[in-house]
C-alpha angles and dihedrals in degrees: 000000000000122000119248091247091058089064095052106083089295087281116165107238124182121232096264095052090042090055092050094046092053092054090049089050093051089048091051092050089053088046092055093055101043138036115275089222095078088072112107107202088201089071092063097051103281111108119223109265097023096108095046093048089051090049092056092046092046092059093053089048092049091050091051091047092048087051089059096254116141104165113047147129128230122204129189138174128219089257093061088071102043094143097049127090125238100020098169105175138062091219133024117196121184124188117203131196108180125181095047125130087224124077132198148102137232130199115199109225119238117219098199146031127220098254089207099057098019090228137117109257088225141351114212123194133173124205131191121186144141096241137339098279096100098030096100095053091043089050089052092047094050095040089054088055089052092047091050090049089050094049093050092050092046090055091048088244110137097180095107091049091047090048093050091052093041117114089240094054091044088050096050093044097044107109094203095056089049094049094048094048128096122242097269092052090045090057090050091052090047093053094047089049101042090046095057105109092225091051093044092056092048090052090049088056089050092047090051088057093046092054094043089057093059108092099184113125116254117210101167143002093277093060088050092049093049089056093044098051092061091059111117088221091052092048091048092053090044095051093044091051093047089046094056094042091046090073098079085070091042092059089047091058089047094240093170094160091062093045093050091052092050093047093050093046093051094044091048095048095045100033095239137128103220130155122247092256091051093048094053093047090051092049089047092049091050093049096043093048088049093050094052086062097037099053094052094042097049089052091053089044091056093052091047101044112024125090095259125186104234097206095069115141121211114253133176084256086076099043 
């Protein structure tokens, strides 16, 4: 029986890409047999109402930008979004700095909910970007953080809040620590950051938006894969996965210096005293667990968000 990669233009795919492509093929087979409308994006980390809320805000941001404003604040009340689902705040305040070479957003965690209204008193988020091109995906990313924070508190589960205020979380989100680290330590920080469940959900929301913005017609799973593999988030997960799994080879070449750097970086960030073998086992466990979720979700995101041709017929290329 041929491998999937042998059916796809004889193109050589590595194991990571082949695994992702197989999940996309399975999902498109399911997509051919059933209506795409049964897919609920919230199951994959994007809460219901996130995209619609981001669209409304983006229009206001673009209007400000067209009027020449680059530094401004937008403020909304819950009643401004009467027709939207999952409005979990009384007030939403967004601070924008456009025209910067940097890009990023930051949601400031809440530690309590108004027990009378069961809403946050205020959600506050800051954004820095060069222009408005990436604002919608950034909005979805940070609003997902806020929604996760809200749900944890509603359930009286403070794990997310505690995690966000733990020394580990503060370390891996500290831009100064990241900038002043060597490449090996930067990769350890990225692994710890990208495998946090709350961060992963936010990146899923961002990836959904990236895929939605791509208007190329998708006729089969390979078309979808070609779009997906150029996503910065996809490339980041792939690079981190390959980085971790390359260290069986590193140990075989007796690269003790690299192993010592990685071990020291992990122990410093996590406040542990683990041996190199235990550190590598932990890092592999984190990446493998994240990828089990990632490879299934990204396939569903392709079906849900790409410009798919709906008359596709199943062929053995997809199986």
